[in-house]
NUNUZA-814423 format. One record per residue (C-alpha): residue number from 1; residue in one letter; x, y, z. Coordinates in pm, 1 decimal, always signed. Last residue first. Layout:
N
r i:NUM aa:A c1:X c2:Y c3:Z
...
This chain:
260
r i:260 aa:P c1:+11110.8 c2:-3240.0 c3:-2579.3
r i:259 aa:T c1:+10752.3 c2:-3344.2 c3:-2686.2
r i:258 aa:E c1:+10509.7 c2:-3140.5 c3:-2845.4
r i:257 aa:G c1:+10149.0 c2:-3115.4 c3:-2796.8
r i:256 aa:D c1:+10158.8 c2:-2744.3 c3:-2659.1
r i:255 aa:A c1:+10506.3 c2:-2622.7 c3:-2719.7
r i:254 aa:V c1:+10822.9 c2:-2715.9 c3:-2565.4
r i:253 aa:W c1:+11091.7 c2:-2477.8 c3:-2446.2
r i:252 aa:D c1:+10876.5 c2:-2353.8 c3:-2132.6
r i:251 aa:S c1:+10856.8 c2:-2740.9 c3:-2051.3
r i:250 aa:L c1:+11228.2 c2:-2762.8 c3:-2001.5
r i:249 aa:L c1:+11261.0 c2:-2568.2 c3:-1730.4
r i:248 aa:I c1:+10983.0 c2:-2789.4 c3:-1537.3
r i:247 aa:D c1:+11190.5 c2:-3109.4 c3:-1636.7
r i:246 aa:V c1:+11500.7 c2:-2967.2 c3:-1536.3
r i:245 aa:S c1:+11395.4 c2:-2935.3 c3:-1198.6
r i:244 aa:R c1:+11254.0 c2:-3255.4 c3:-1132.6
r i:243 aa:A c1:+11540.4 c2:-3418.3 c3:-1250.5
r i:242 aa:E c1:+11780.8 c2:-3146.1 c3:-1092.5
r i:241 aa:E c1:+11586.9 c2:-3241.3 c3:-744.2
r i:240 aa:L c1:+11626.8 c2:-3632.1 c3:-819.4
r i:239 aa:E c1:+11999.9 c2:-3594.6 c3:-891.6
r i:238 aa:P c1:+12074.7 c2:-3396.9 c3:-579.1
r i:237 aa:E c1:+11888.9 c2:-3664.1 c3:-364.4
r i:236 aa:G c1:+12087.0 c2:-3929.1 c3:-490.9
r i:235 aa:L c1:+11882.9 c2:-4174.5 c3:-721.0
r i:234 aa:T c1:+12053.1 c2:-4143.8 c3:-1050.5
r i:233 aa:F c1:+12424.7 c2:-4074.7 c3:-1051.9
r i:232 aa:G c1:+12491.8 c2:-4224.0 c3:-678.4
r i:231 aa:R c1:+12217.5 c2:-4521.7 c3:-712.9
r i:230 aa:Y c1:+12344.0 c2:-4644.8 c3:-1030.9
r i:229 aa:T c1:+12748.8 c2:-4574.5 c3:-966.1
r i:228 aa:A c1:+12695.4 c2:-4783.0 c3:-636.9
r i:227 aa:E c1:+12486.8 c2:-5051.7 c3:-816.0
r i:226 aa:A c1:+12764.5 c2:-5075.7 c3:-1103.9
r i:225 aa:L c1:+13043.5 c2:-5096.3 c3:-863.7
r i:224 aa:G c1:+12916.0 c2:-5364.3 c3:-637.1
r i:223 aa:I c1:+12744.6 c2:-5338.3 c3:-287.7
r i:222 aa:G c1:+12824.5 c2:-5421.2 c3:+74.3
r i:221 aa:K c1:+12891.4 c2:-5086.8 c3:+158.6
r i:220 aa:R c1:+13219.1 c2:-5172.1 c3:+344.7
r i:219 aa:E c1:+13319.1 c2:-5362.7 c3:+60.6
r i:218 aa:L c1:+13229.4 c2:-5090.0 c3:-176.2
r i:217 aa:H c1:+13446.0 c2:-4844.5 c3:+15.6
r i:216 aa:A c1:+13778.5 c2:-5091.2 c3:+20.2
r i:215 aa:A c1:+13741.5 c2:-5175.8 c3:-330.7
r i:214 aa:L c1:+13672.6 c2:-4789.9 c3:-479.0
r i:213 aa:R c1:+14026.2 c2:-4735.4 c3:-599.5
r i:212 aa:S c1:+14057.6 c2:-5059.8 c3:-755.6
r i:211 aa:Q c1:+13698.2 c2:-5051.6 c3:-914.9
r i:210 aa:T c1:+13768.0 c2:-4717.3 c3:-1032.3
r i:209 aa:D c1:+14098.1 c2:-4868.2 c3:-1214.1
r i:208 aa:A c1:+13917.1 c2:-5178.0 c3:-1367.1
r i:207 aa:L c1:+13644.3 c2:-4944.1 c3:-1492.6
r i:206 aa:M c1:+13711.9 c2:-4980.1 c3:-1895.8
r i:205 aa:E c1:+13808.8 c2:-5366.8 c3:-1844.8
r i:204 aa:E c1:+13536.3 c2:-5462.7 c3:-1648.9
r i:203 aa:F c1:+13318.2 c2:-5256.9 c3:-1866.8
r i:202 aa:D c1:+13464.1 c2:-5423.5 c3:-2176.0
r i:201 aa:C c1:+13419.3 c2:-5742.1 c3:-2035.2
r i:200 aa:K c1:+13056.6 c2:-5704.0 c3:-1962.9
r i:199 aa:S c1:+13013.8 c2:-5628.3 c3:-2338.7
r i:198 aa:F c1:+13045.9 c2:-5265.1 c3:-2521.4
r i:197 aa:R c1:+12838.6 c2:-5105.2 c3:-2767.1
r i:196 aa:R c1:+13027.1 c2:-4937.5 c3:-3022.5
r i:195 aa:Y c1:+12885.3 c2:-4653.1 c3:-3208.6
r i:194 aa:A c1:+12964.6 c2:-4633.0 c3:-3573.1
r i:193 aa:D c1:+13257.3 c2:-4483.9 c3:-3822.9
r i:192 aa:H c1:+13554.5 c2:-4518.4 c3:-3533.7
r i:191 aa:H c1:+13478.0 c2:-4494.9 c3:-3167.5
r i:190 aa:R c1:+13661.8 c2:-4288.6 c3:-2944.7
r i:189 aa:I c1:+13545.5 c2:-4310.1 c3:-2578.1
r i:188 aa:F c1:+13686.7 c2:-4635.6 c3:-2497.8
r i:187 aa:H c1:+13960.1 c2:-4658.1 c3:-2711.0
r i:186 aa:G c1:+14061.7 c2:-4311.7 c3:-2534.6
r i:185 aa:D c1:+14148.9 c2:-4497.8 c3:-2193.2
r i:184 aa:F c1:+13881.3 c2:-4402.5 c3:-1897.3
r i:183 aa:R c1:+14000.5 c2:-4099.6 c3:-1677.6
r i:182 aa:P c1:+14196.9 c2:-4083.6 c3:-1362.6
r i:181 aa:T c1:+14180.1 c2:-3771.4 c3:-1166.7
r i:180 aa:R c1:+14480.9 c2:-3578.9 c3:-1173.8
r i:179 aa:R c1:+14654.4 c2:-3501.8 c3:-845.9
r i:178 aa:R c1:+14783.4 c2:-3164.6 c3:-799.4
r i:177 aa:S c1:+14934.5 c2:-3113.6 c3:-466.2
r i:176 aa:L c1:+14886.0 c2:-2769.1 c3:-353.9
r i:175 aa:G c1:+15167.8 c2:-2582.1 c3:-210.9
r i:174 aa:D c1:+15030.4 c2:-2225.6 c3:-251.9
r i:173 aa:P c1:+14647.8 c2:-2228.0 c3:-284.3
r i:172 aa:Y c1:+14554.5 c2:-2226.3 c3:-698.4
r i:171 aa:H c1:+14394.2 c2:-1891.3 c3:-753.4
r i:170 aa:G c1:+14000.9 c2:-1898.1 c3:-808.4
r i:169 aa:Y c1:+13720.4 c2:-1969.1 c3:-1025.4
r i:168 aa:C c1:+13395.2 c2:-2124.9 c3:-956.5
r i:167 aa:V c1:+13192.8 c2:-2208.1 c3:-1250.0
r i:166 aa:L c1:+12807.5 c2:-2265.1 c3:-1268.3
r i:165 aa:T c1:+12625.9 c2:-2430.3 c3:-1545.1
r i:164 aa:I c1:+12330.2 c2:-2470.2 c3:-1799.9
r i:163 aa:P c1:+12091.5 c2:-2227.7 c3:-1605.5
r i:162 aa:F c1:+11817.1 c2:-2210.9 c3:-1879.7
r i:161 aa:T c1:+11706.5 c2:-1892.1 c3:-2018.2
r i:160 aa:W c1:+11402.4 c2:-1862.3 c3:-2260.4
r i:159 aa:R c1:+11139.9 c2:-1758.9 c3:-1968.4
r i:158 aa:P c1:+11329.1 c2:-1482.7 c3:-1781.2
r i:157 aa:L c1:+11571.3 c2:-1529.0 c3:-1507.0
r i:156 aa:D c1:+11537.3 c2:-1269.8 c3:-1255.8
r i:155 aa:F c1:+11889.1 c2:-1401.9 c3:-1063.6
r i:154 aa:L c1:+11759.2 c2:-1496.0 c3:-727.6
r i:153 aa:A c1:+11381.0 c2:-1585.1 c3:-869.0
r i:152 aa:R c1:+11489.8 c2:-1782.5 c3:-1147.3
r i:151 aa:H c1:+11721.3 c2:-1955.4 c3:-884.3
r i:150 aa:E c1:+11467.5 c2:-2030.4 c3:-639.7
r i:149 aa:E c1:+11200.0 c2:-2171.4 c3:-893.2
r i:148 aa:C c1:+11511.0 c2:-2389.4 c3:-1058.7
r i:147 aa:H c1:+11601.9 c2:-2564.2 c3:-759.6
r i:146 aa:G c1:+11834.0 c2:-2777.8 c3:-996.2
r i:145 aa:M c1:+11981.2 c2:-2710.9 c3:-1261.7
r i:144 aa:I c1:+12281.0 c2:-2505.1 c3:-1054.9
r i:143 aa:D c1:+12385.8 c2:-2881.1 c3:-974.2
r i:142 aa:G c1:+12575.4 c2:-2894.1 c3:-1283.1
r i:141 aa:I c1:+12888.0 c2:-2698.4 c3:-1065.2
r i:140 aa:Y c1:+13186.3 c2:-2661.3 c3:-1278.2
r i:139 aa:C c1:+13514.2 c2:-2569.1 c3:-1073.8
r i:138 aa:S c1:+13793.7 c2:-2353.9 c3:-1151.7
r i:137 aa:G c1:+14178.4 c2:-2265.6 c3:-1122.8
r i:136 aa:I c1:+14358.5 c2:-1973.5 c3:-1191.8
r i:135 aa:G c1:+14716.6 c2:-1968.9 c3:-1285.0
r i:134 aa:L c1:+14676.9 c2:-1786.6 c3:-1568.7
r i:133 aa:S c1:+14682.1 c2:-2010.6 c3:-1815.2
r i:132 aa:E c1:+14411.6 c2:-2249.1 c3:-1584.7
r i:131 aa:A c1:+14203.2 c2:-1914.2 c3:-1624.2
r i:130 aa:A c1:+14205.0 c2:-1899.4 c3:-1988.9
r i:129 aa:V c1:+14094.8 c2:-2259.3 c3:-2003.1
r i:128 aa:V c1:+13823.2 c2:-2256.2 c3:-1807.4
r i:127 aa:S c1:+13667.1 c2:-1898.6 c3:-1961.6
r i:126 aa:A c1:+13682.4 c2:-2144.6 c3:-2325.4
r i:125 aa:H c1:+13514.8 c2:-2422.0 c3:-2113.6
r i:124 aa:A c1:+13245.8 c2:-2175.0 c3:-2010.6
r i:123 aa:A c1:+13223.1 c2:-2063.4 c3:-2352.1
r i:122 aa:I c1:+13197.9 c2:-2425.8 c3:-2495.5
r i:121 aa:L c1:+12913.3 c2:-2458.1 c3:-2223.5
r i:120 aa:A c1:+12694.6 c2:-2182.6 c3:-2320.7
r i:119 aa:D c1:+12724.1 c2:-2209.9 c3:-2699.1
r i:118 aa:C c1:+12611.0 c2:-2581.7 c3:-2677.1
r i:117 aa:C c1:+12325.4 c2:-2485.5 c3:-2426.0
r i:116 aa:S c1:+12212.6 c2:-2268.7 c3:-2679.6
r i:115 aa:M c1:+12186.1 c2:-2509.7 c3:-2939.5
r i:114 aa:M c1:+12006.3 c2:-2760.1 c3:-2733.7
r i:113 aa:L c1:+11749.9 c2:-2501.5 c3:-2593.7
r i:112 aa:N c1:+11691.6 c2:-2375.4 c3:-2989.6
r i:111 aa:S c1:+11641.0 c2:-2762.4 c3:-3070.2
r i:110 aa:A c1:+11377.6 c2:-2765.7 c3:-2769.2
r i:109 aa:K c1:+11204.4 c2:-2461.3 c3:-2898.1
r i:108 aa:P c1:+11197.4 c2:-2098.5 c3:-2909.0
r i:107 aa:T c1:+10910.1 c2:-1896.1 c3:-2992.1
r i:106 aa:R c1:+10779.4 c2:-1895.6 c3:-3377.8
r i:105 aa:F c1:+10584.0 c2:-1641.6 c3:-3463.2
r i:104 aa:D c1:+10287.2 c2:-1781.6 c3:-3675.8
r i:103 aa:E c1:+10244.0 c2:-1680.1 c3:-4069.0
r i:102 aa:G c1:+10005.5 c2:-1505.8 c3:-4233.3
r i:101 aa:E c1:+10244.0 c2:-1247.8 c3:-4370.1
r i:100 aa:R c1:+10067.7 c2:-952.9 c3:-4132.2
r i:99 aa:E c1:+10105.1 c2:-1185.5 c3:-3849.8
r i:98 aa:C c1:+10458.0 c2:-1266.1 c3:-3916.8
r i:97 aa:L c1:+10520.6 c2:-898.3 c3:-3969.3
r i:96 aa:A c1:+10353.8 c2:-821.4 c3:-3616.4
r i:95 aa:P c1:+10547.3 c2:-1058.2 c3:-3435.0
r i:94 aa:I c1:+10875.2 c2:-937.8 c3:-3596.0
r i:93 aa:D c1:+10810.7 c2:-570.1 c3:-3459.3
r i:92 aa:F c1:+11219.7 c2:-483.0 c3:-3407.5
r i:91 aa:A c1:+11179.3 c2:-498.0 c3:-3076.8
r i:90 aa:E c1:+10974.2 c2:-826.3 c3:-3062.8
r i:89 aa:Y c1:+11248.1 c2:-992.6 c3:-3271.6
r i:88 aa:Y c1:+11507.0 c2:-852.4 c3:-3022.4
r i:87 aa:D c1:+11310.5 c2:-939.1 c3:-2707.5
r i:86 aa:V c1:+11346.9 c2:-1292.3 c3:-2842.2
r i:85 aa:W c1:+11690.6 c2:-1275.1 c3:-2945.1
r i:84 aa:R c1:+11803.3 c2:-1213.5 c3:-2586.4
r i:83 aa:Q c1:+11560.1 c2:-1461.9 c3:-2433.4
r i:82 aa:M c1:+11710.6 c2:-1711.5 c3:-2620.8
r i:81 aa:D c1:+11982.6 c2:-1797.9 c3:-2373.7
r i:80 aa:A c1:+12171.2 c2:-2070.5 c3:-2259.5
r i:79 aa:L c1:+12285.3 c2:-1913.7 c3:-1880.0
r i:78 aa:F c1:+12652.7 c2:-1964.7 c3:-1757.8
r i:77 aa:L c1:+12655.7 c2:-1835.5 c3:-1410.9
r i:76 aa:W c1:+12991.9 c2:-1717.8 c3:-1311.0
r i:75 aa:V c1:+13207.1 c2:-1695.7 c3:-980.2
r i:74 aa:L c1:+13484.7 c2:-1525.4 c3:-901.4
r i:73 aa:P c1:+13673.7 c2:-1522.8 c3:-565.3
r i:72 aa:A c1:+13505.6 c2:-1843.5 c3:-431.9
r i:71 aa:D c1:+13432.4 c2:-1906.8 c3:-89.7
r i:70 aa:A c1:+13050.5 c2:-1922.0 c3:-104.7
r i:69 aa:I c1:+13100.6 c2:-2141.9 c3:-368.3
r i:68 aa:F c1:+13309.0 c2:-2350.8 c3:-155.7
r i:67 aa:R c1:+13030.3 c2:-2505.3 c3:+43.1
r i:66 aa:H c1:+12885.1 c2:-2694.8 c3:-198.9
r i:65 aa:G c1:+12521.2 c2:-2830.6 c3:-216.3
r i:64 aa:C c1:+12408.7 c2:-2671.2 c3:-502.4
r i:63 aa:T c1:+12096.6 c2:-2502.6 c3:-300.9
r i:62 aa:E c1:+12304.3 c2:-2418.3 c3:+51.2
r i:61 aa:A c1:+12623.8 c2:-2287.2 c3:-157.2
r i:60 aa:L c1:+12432.1 c2:-2089.8 c3:-409.5
r i:59 aa:R c1:+12261.4 c2:-1917.1 c3:-74.4
r i:58 aa:E c1:+12589.8 c2:-1830.4 c3:+14.6
r i:57 aa:K c1:+12701.1 c2:-1684.5 c3:-317.2
r i:56 aa:K c1:+12385.7 c2:-1463.7 c3:-352.5
r i:55 aa:E c1:+12417.0 c2:-1348.5 c3:+12.4
r i:54 aa:R c1:+12799.2 c2:-1269.8 c3:-89.2
r i:53 aa:A c1:+12680.9 c2:-1070.2 c3:-407.3
r i:52 aa:D c1:+12919.1 c2:-1082.8 c3:-681.7
r i:51 aa:V c1:+12768.9 c2:-1353.5 c3:-921.6
r i:50 aa:Q c1:+12900.8 c2:-1266.6 c3:-1221.7
r i:49 aa:V c1:+12575.3 c2:-1376.4 c3:-1497.2
r i:48 aa:I c1:+12700.1 c2:-1473.8 c3:-1834.5
r i:47 aa:T c1:+12478.4 c2:-1506.9 c3:-2136.1
r i:46 aa:Y c1:+12414.7 c2:-1758.0 c3:-2379.3
r i:45 aa:L c1:+12342.8 c2:-1778.0 c3:-2725.2
r i:44 aa:M c1:+12640.4 c2:-1599.1 c3:-2880.8
r i:43 aa:M c1:+12468.8 c2:-1540.0 c3:-3225.2
r i:42 aa:N c1:+12760.4 c2:-1612.9 c3:-3452.0
r i:41 aa:M c1:+12593.8 c2:-1835.7 c3:-3645.1
r i:40 aa:A c1:+12615.1 c2:-2097.8 c3:-3353.1
r i:39 aa:T c1:+12933.1 c2:-1981.5 c3:-3131.8
r i:38 aa:P c1:+13298.2 c2:-2078.1 c3:-3125.0
r i:37 aa:A c1:+13456.2 c2:-1905.2 c3:-2833.0
r i:36 aa:R c1:+13595.8 c2:-1574.6 c3:-2881.5
r i:35 aa:L c1:+13342.3 c2:-1436.4 c3:-2580.5
r i:34 aa:A c1:+13466.8 c2:-1689.2 c3:-2340.9
r i:33 aa:S c1:+13875.0 c2:-1554.4 c3:-2415.9
r i:32 aa:R c1:+13781.8 c2:-1228.4 c3:-2351.6
r i:31 aa:L c1:+13593.2 c2:-1280.9 c3:-2019.2
r i:30 aa:I c1:+13932.5 c2:-1485.3 c3:-1896.1
r i:29 aa:A c1:+14085.2 c2:-1165.2 c3:-2009.4
r i:28 aa:D c1:+13868.3 c2:-956.4 c3:-1828.7
r i:27 aa:V c1:+13874.6 c2:-1168.3 c3:-1484.1
r i:26 aa:D c1:+14263.0 c2:-1115.3 c3:-1519.5
r i:25 aa:D c1:+14260.7 c2:-770.6 c3:-1573.7
r i:24 aa:E c1:+14041.4 c2:-737.6 c3:-1266.6
r i:23 aa:A c1:+14284.8 c2:-904.6 c3:-1059.3
r i:22 aa:I c1:+14141.3 c2:-1255.9 c3:-910.8
r i:21 aa:P c1:+14079.0 c2:-1169.8 c3:-528.5
r i:20 aa:R c1:+14307.3 c2:-1313.4 c3:-239.0
r i:19 aa:P c1:+14234.6 c2:-1597.2 c3:-36.5
r i:18 aa:A c1:+14393.9 c2:-1886.8 c3:-207.2
r i:17 aa:Y c1:+14096.6 c2:-2139.7 c3:-338.5
r i:16 aa:R c1:+13958.9 c2:-2481.5 c3:-270.0
r i:15 aa:R c1:+13752.4 c2:-2659.8 c3:-446.0
r i:14 aa:L c1:+13956.6 c2:-2693.0 c3:-808.4
r i:13 aa:S c1:+13891.0 c2:-2906.1 c3:-1047.5
r i:12 aa:M c1:+14244.7 c2:-3054.4 c3:-1224.2
r i:11 aa:R c1:+14395.0 c2:-2874.5 c3:-1505.1
r i:10 aa:E c1:+14758.7 c2:-3084.7 c3:-1574.7
r i:9 aa:D c1:+14676.9 c2:-3209.4 c3:-1916.6
r i:8 aa:L c1:+14492.6 c2:-2913.5 c3:-2066.5
r i:7 aa:L c1:+14817.8 c2:-2699.4 c3:-1926.2
r i:6 aa:R c1:+15060.5 c2:-2906.1 c3:-2074.7
r i:5 aa:L c1:+14899.3 c2:-2964.1 c3:-2422.8
r i:4 aa:T c1:+14886.3 c2:-2571.8 c3:-2429.1
r i:3 aa:E c1:+15243.8 c2:-2542.7 c3:-2296.8
r i:2 aa:N c1:+15350.9 c2:-2827.2 c3:-2576.6
r i:1 aa:M c1:+15457.0 c2:-3171.7 c3:-2548.0
């Protein structure tokens, strides 16, 4: 196994950080790696907001429900961003050009959002891998998609942006034991030539390790793994807030009469 494969194999989500800042040279290297990530038509449909203010980190720790955000030495908000291109088109009078040509100026649609989210997440993961190579751990925070009204105000987010993920970075604490979270076997994830639906037996095999690890917890709760997974992923308070918030965010990217 070469060094890159080893790094990817051993990476873990880090939620506790050594109490020292990340050197500016390392921050610059992480940024360069993000900027070199693949991007649609080389348009770089994302923006990175570095969260420096302690009070903003503290607020994110509350809205996202993760205390460690406030203590992370480096916090980056990754935005899917079409606002930059709308502003560019307007700066160079493209709406007026469209009007002269008898065309409607086309504002961003849901398809542009999906592409922008891909760009932002690819850049985010490039930054995560680069950080890992420098001994700097990280953790993705999907909860940033919730509480859209407050997050928009907190970061002055314009209409054609979407907060797709927050990433916290920090050095691994000395003596930390790295225990990787098990993943499903590859044959459940990689399908050949067409999508394959699973039987109940397939699911039992896929989730056997999870069932074993959580057996005592599930027994105390008196519920099965399927119910626990459904309620935790679908009906938890953070999940319901994200569903509400994302519906609002998506509405800006959908034209009148058009569905997402």
